[in-house]
C-alpha positions as CSV (number, residue, x, y, z in Angstrom):
1,M,-0.2,0.1,0.4
2,P,1.7,3.2,-1.2
3,R,2.2,6.1,1.7
4,P,0.1,9.2,1.2
5,S,2.5,12.0,1.2
6,R,-0.4,14.1,3.5
7,K,-0.5,15.2,7.0
8,L,-3.9,16.0,9.2
9,V,-3.8,17.9,11.8
10,V,-6.8,18.3,14.2
11,T,-6.4,20.3,17.1
12,E,-10.5,19.9,18.3
13,A,-13.6,19.2,16.5
14,I,-17.1,17.9,17.8
15,G,-19.3,16.6,15.2
16,S,-22.1,14.3,13.9
17,G,-23.5,12.7,10.9
18,E,-22.7,10.4,8.4
19,I,-18.9,9.7,7.8
20,P,-17.2,6.6,5.8
21,I,-14.2,5.5,7.6
22,K,-11.9,3.3,5.5
23,I,-9.0,1.6,7.0
24,G,-6.5,-0.6,5.2
25,Y,-3.1,-2.6,7.2
26,K,-0.9,-4.9,5.3
27,S,1.9,-5.9,7.8
28,I,5.7,-7.1,7.0
29,Y,4.3,-10.9,6.2
30,G,1.7,-10.3,3.7
31,E,-1.4,-10.7,6.2
32,Q,-4.2,-7.4,4.6
33,W,-7.4,-6.6,6.5
34,R,-9.8,-4.2,5.2
35,F,-11.9,-2.3,7.3
36,D,-15.3,-0.3,6.3
37,S,-18.2,1.7,8.5
38,T,-20.1,4.7,8.9
39,P,-20.4,6.0,11.9
40,Q,-23.9,8.3,13.3
41,R,-21.1,10.4,15.3
42,I,-17.8,11.5,15.5
43,E,-15.9,13.4,18.0
44,L,-12.4,14.2,17.9
45,R,-10.0,16.2,20.3
46,N,-6.5,17.0,20.0
47,I,-5.9,14.3,17.7
48,K,-3.1,14.1,15.2
49,V,-2.6,12.1,12.4
50,D,-0.1,11.3,9.9
51,A,-0.6,9.4,6.8
């Protein structure tokens, strides 16, 4: 999986609604995992995400 060259910094955010989430994982041993969901509410505080 190629690594994106973007960085997202969230200092404080509160929201609700439908936000699609897609998470992919691949281990050094070749195992792959993918999770898709649409939460009804999301609340973030002092979150830093480097992607």
